[in-house]
RODOMI-602878 format. One record per residue: x, y, z of N, C-alpha, C in turn; residue in one letter. Coordinates in steps of 0.2 Angstrom, whole numbers, plus 5000, padded with zeros to 4 digits. Layout:
BEGIN
XYZXYZXYZA...
//
This chain:
BEGIN
513351265459513351225453513751255447A514151215444514551235439514151225432L514151265428513851265421514351245416F514151195412514651175407514451205401R514951225397514851265391514451225386S514351155386513951125382513151135383S513051165389512351185390512151255388A512551295385512451365383512251365376L511851415374511651465379511051445383P510951475389510451455393510051515396A509451505397508951555400508751535407L508951565412508651555419508151605420L507551595422507051635423506751635430L506751695433506551705440505951755440Y505551735445504951775446504951785454R504951845456504951855463505551825467G506151825464506651795467506751715467G506251685464506151615463506351585456E506751535455506851515449506251475446L505951495441505351465438505451435431V506051445428506151415422506951405421G507151355418507851345416507851305409N507951345404508051325398508751315396L509051255394509751255393509751235385V510351245382510451235375509851265371R509751325372509251365368509351355361V509951355359510051355352509851295348S509751235352509551175349508851185347D508451235350507751245348507651305343Q508151355344508051415340508551425335L509051375335509651385330510151435332G510651445328511251485331511051555330D510651575326510451645325509751655327D509651685332508951695334508851765337F508251795337508051865339507551865345Y507451925347507051925353506351895352A506051905346505451875345505451805345T505951775343506051695344506051675351D506451715355506451695363505751705366V505451765364504751775366504251715365E504351695359503851635357504051575360A504651565362504851505366504651505373L504651565376504451575383503651575383L503351595378502651585378502451515377Q502851475373502651405372502751365378E503151385383503251355389502851385395Y502451435393502051465398502451505403G503051535401503451565406503451645406L503051675401502951745401502351765405L502351815409501751845413501151855408P500551855410499951865406500051935402E500251985405500352055402500752055396K501252005395501652005389501351965384Y500851925385500551885380499951915377T499651975379499152005376499352055371Q499052055365499252105360499052175362P499452215359499352295360499452315367N499852275371499952295378500552345378T500552405381501152445380501752425384H501652375389502252355393502452285390S502252265384502552205381503252215378S503552155377504252155374504252195368I503752175363503752195357503552275356R503152295361502952365361503352405366N503952385368504352425373504452495371A504552515364504552575362503952595358A503452625362502852645359502852715356V502652715350502552785347501852795346T501652865346500952885345500852915338H500252895335500152925328500152995328P500053035333500053105333500653135334C501253105334501953125334502053165328D502153235329502253275323502953295321S503453255325504153275323504453225318D504053195314504353155309504653195303S505253165301505553195295505153185289D504653135289504353115283503653145282L503453195286502853235286502753265279D502253265276502053295270501653365272I501953415270501653485272501153505266D
//
């Protein structure tokens, strides 16, 4: 199937090799300038994120992909 440029940007979402979501013209809903958090909210709205991504403070979520620990002592801002 050919994709027309008028349908872009588009998100095709697969789970287990099966197409589970097809969002076309995403900029119609998010505007021309959007961020990962906007896409995450859109996917949550349509119920397309796995449960582990919708729970707060989950280390494997999109927002917490780079988790830092408060005991990290290599900060340049430490006050001695």
